[in-house]
C-alpha positions as CSV (number, residue, x, y, z in Angstrom):
1,M,-0.1,-3.7,2.8
2,L,-3.5,-4.8,3.6
3,K,-2.3,-8.5,3.2
4,K,-1.5,-8.8,7.0
5,P,-4.4,-10.4,8.8
6,Y,-4.7,-8.3,12.0
7,L,-4.0,-4.6,11.1
8,N,-4.8,-2.0,13.7
9,Y,-8.1,-0.3,13.8
10,N,-6.7,3.2,13.5
11,F,-4.5,2.0,10.5
12,L,-7.3,0.7,8.7
13,K,-9.5,3.9,9.4
14,N,-6.4,5.9,7.9
15,I,-6.6,3.7,4.7
16,Y,-10.4,4.3,4.6
17,F,-10.1,8.0,4.8
18,F,-7.2,8.0,2.2
19,V,-9.1,6.1,-0.3
20,L,-12.1,8.5,0.1
21,D,-9.9,11.5,-0.2
22,N,-8.4,10.0,-3.3
23,Y,-11.4,8.4,-4.7
24,N,-11.3,9.5,-8.4
25,Q,-7.8,8.0,-9.0
26,F,-8.7,5.0,-6.9
27,I,-11.7,4.0,-8.7
28,S,-10.1,4.8,-12.0
29,D,-7.4,2.3,-11.1
30,V,-10.2,-0.2,-9.9
31,R,-12.0,-0.1,-13.1
32,K,-8.6,-1.1,-14.8
33,W,-8.1,-4.1,-12.4
34,S,-11.7,-5.3,-12.6
35,K,-11.9,-4.8,-16.4
36,G,-15.2,-3.0,-15.9
37,N,-16.9,-5.4,-13.9
38,V,-16.5,-3.7,-10.6
39,I,-19.4,-5.3,-8.5
40,T,-18.4,-8.8,-9.5
41,Y,-14.7,-8.1,-8.8
42,A,-15.6,-6.8,-5.3
43,K,-18.0,-9.7,-4.5
44,D,-15.6,-12.3,-5.8
45,R,-12.9,-11.1,-3.4
46,L,-15.3,-10.5,-0.4
47,E,-16.4,-14.3,-0.8
48,D,-12.9,-15.7,-1.4
49,K,-11.3,-16.9,1.8
50,Q,-7.8,-16.4,0.3
51,F,-8.2,-12.8,0.7
52,P,-7.5,-11.5,4.2
53,K,-10.5,-10.1,6.2
54,S,-8.3,-6.7,6.4
55,K,-9.2,-6.2,2.7
56,E,-13.0,-6.3,3.4
57,L,-13.2,-2.5,3.8
58,I,-11.6,-1.8,0.5
59,Y,-13.8,-4.1,-1.6
60,L,-17.0,-2.8,0.3
61,I,-15.8,1.0,-0.7
62,I,-15.2,-0.1,-4.3
63,A,-18.7,-1.8,-4.4
64,A,-20.5,0.9,-2.7
65,F,-19.3,3.7,-4.8
66,V,-19.5,2.2,-8.1
67,E,-22.8,0.3,-7.8
68,E,-25.9,1.7,-6.6
69,K,-27.8,-1.5,-5.9
70,I,-25.4,-3.1,-3.1
71,D,-27.7,-3.2,0.0
72,S,-27.7,-6.9,0.0
73,L,-23.8,-7.0,-0.2
74,L,-23.6,-4.3,2.6
75,N,-26.1,-6.4,4.7
76,Q,-23.8,-9.3,4.8
77,Y,-21.0,-7.3,6.4
78,E,-23.0,-4.7,8.6
79,N,-22.3,-7.0,11.7
80,S,-18.8,-8.0,10.9
81,E,-16.6,-9.1,13.7
82,A,-14.1,-6.4,12.6
83,S,-15.4,-3.3,13.9
84,I,-13.8,-1.1,11.1
85,V,-15.7,-3.1,8.7
86,A,-19.0,-2.5,10.4
87,E,-18.2,1.1,10.8
88,V,-17.4,1.5,7.1
89,V,-20.5,-0.4,6.1
90,K,-22.8,2.1,8.2
91,D,-20.7,5.1,6.8
92,L,-21.3,4.1,3.2
93,R,-24.9,3.6,3.9
94,E,-25.1,7.3,4.8
95,K,-23.4,8.4,1.7
């Protein structure tokens, strides 16, 4: 679903809230996908140009809620061209 490069802002925001509402199940699945190395998993995907920009917010959520020291990672995306990504970074900093 997030493979489409130009998803509507409201659609992405709904995904963000869905993930937050279902966080325990979501992060449990993430730990399986990442084989326990969640921050590396998220950073690798954020830096890989093969992954669409539309997935940035998911990887930032993953990193923010699993790792406490992600300020430098969030700093890289706080002025993102995608307004939803910048908004999610701001929100994650407040959590």
